[in-house]
RODO-2510 file (C-alpha; in nm, 4 decimals, decimal comma):
residues 90
     n   res          X          Y          Z
     1     x     2,6028    -5,4072     0,9814
     2     x     2,5274    -5,3566     0,6027
     3     x     2,1772    -5,3918     0,6876
     4     x     2,1747    -5,1424     0,9263
     5     x     2,3752    -4,9054     0,6951
     6     x     2,1241    -4,9489     0,3853
     7     x     1,8300    -4,9109     0,6435
     8     x     1,9536    -4,5892     0,7778
     9     x     2,0265    -4,4405     0,4296
    10     x     1,6732    -4,5517     0,3222
    11     x     1,5328    -4,3693     0,6254
    12     x     1,7324    -4,0748     0,5590
    13     x     1,6103    -4,0412     0,2034
    14     x     1,2578    -4,1103     0,3068
    15     x     1,2786    -3,8097     0,5763
    16     x     1,4585    -3,5696     0,3052
    17     x     1,1919    -3,6542     0,0586
    18     x     0,9085    -3,5501     0,3034
    19     x     1,1087    -3,2242     0,3917
    20     x     1,1534    -3,1199     0,0497
    21     x     0,8511    -3,2587    -0,1417
    22     x     0,6098    -3,3796     0,1048
    23     x     0,2851    -3,2017     0,2533
    24     x     0,3884    -2,8952     0,4608
    25     x     0,7456    -2,9247     0,2872
    26     x     0,9834    -2,6249     0,1696
    27     x     0,8424    -2,6138    -0,1708
    28     x     0,4952    -2,5963    -0,0249
    29     x     0,6048    -2,3304     0,1963
    30     x     0,7894    -2,1319    -0,0899
    31     x     0,4610    -2,1418    -0,2922
    32     x     0,2435    -2,0289     0,0139
    33     x     0,4874    -1,7378     0,0784
    34     x     0,4339    -1,6259    -0,2957
    35     x     0,0695    -1,6477    -0,2540
    36     x     0,0738    -1,4359     0,0450
    37     x     0,3065    -1,1656    -0,1229
    38     x     0,0426    -1,1690    -0,4070
    39     x    -0,2391    -1,1202    -0,2044
    40     x    -0,0986    -0,8589     0,0002
    41     x    -0,0196    -0,6454    -0,2921
    42     x    -0,3753    -0,6856    -0,3989
    43     x    -0,5167    -0,5793    -0,0800
    44     x    -0,3071    -0,3025    -0,0788
    45     x    -0,4475    -0,1945    -0,4282
    46     x    -0,8022    -0,2338    -0,2875
    47     x    -0,7295    -0,0479     0,0302
    48     x    -0,6134     0,2490    -0,1796
    49     x    -0,9201     0,2140    -0,4130
    50     x    -1,1338     0,2114    -0,1133
    51     x    -0,9914     0,5172     0,0434
    52     x    -1,0694     0,7164    -0,2669
    53     x    -1,4153     0,5835    -0,2679
    54     x    -1,4554     0,6818     0,1070
    55     x    -1,3143     1,0293     0,0197
    56     x    -1,5563     1,0563    -0,2852
    57     x    -1,8666     0,9714    -0,0617
    58     x    -1,7726     1,2271     0,1962
    59     x    -1,7375     1,4900    -0,0800
    60     x    -2,0980     1,4008    -0,2049
    61     x    -2,2567     1,4019     0,1304
    62     x    -2,0962     1,7334     0,2683
    63     x    -2,0091     1,9740    -0,0451
    64     x    -2,2381     2,0988    -0,3157
    65     x    -1,9487     2,1273    -0,5546
    66     x    -1,8939     1,7493    -0,5921
    67     x    -2,2730     1,6870    -0,6600
    68     x    -2,2740     1,9802    -0,9021
    69     x    -1,9699     1,8220    -1,0851
    70     x    -2,1086     1,4898    -1,1174
    71     x    -2,4713     1,6519    -1,2260
    72     x    -2,2507     1,8555    -1,4910
    73     x    -2,0372     1,5856    -1,6374
    74     x    -2,2712     1,2493    -1,5811
    75     x    -2,6224     1,3914    -1,6551
    76     x    -2,5381     1,7289    -1,8743
    77     x    -2,7166     1,9511    -1,6383
    78     x    -2,6439     2,3021    -1,6378
    79     x    -2,7362     2,5948    -1,3970
    80     x    -3,0051     2,8386    -1,4241
    81     x    -2,9298     3,1287    -1,6339
    82     x    -2,6187     2,9377    -1,7996
    83     x    -2,5976     2,8881    -2,1902
    84     x    -2,4875     2,5472    -2,3061
    85     x    -2,2765     2,5297    -2,6082
    86     x    -2,1901     2,2240    -2,7900
    87     x    -1,9046     2,2036    -3,0196
    88     x    -1,9274     1,9342    -3,2908
    89     x    -1,6115     1,8625    -3,4927
    90     x    -1,6567     1,7198    -3,8550
***
């Protein structure tokens, strides 16, 4: 009887070990859930960035204003007949 009780206790301990710390155990599930949350947050940020880029591409394809703004800020271009003044601070 004592041998049976000891065997059952050891078996229970082995099963508990697999449940908590084994491959696919609760600890691993908790780590995977944290990784999923982290990845979901990153995906949401990237989705928002993609929306902004899509809107910018649409503006550049359809409107002259966006193209003109880019030309002025990035290339330093001005319209014909405009005078460019550069203020240099000492």
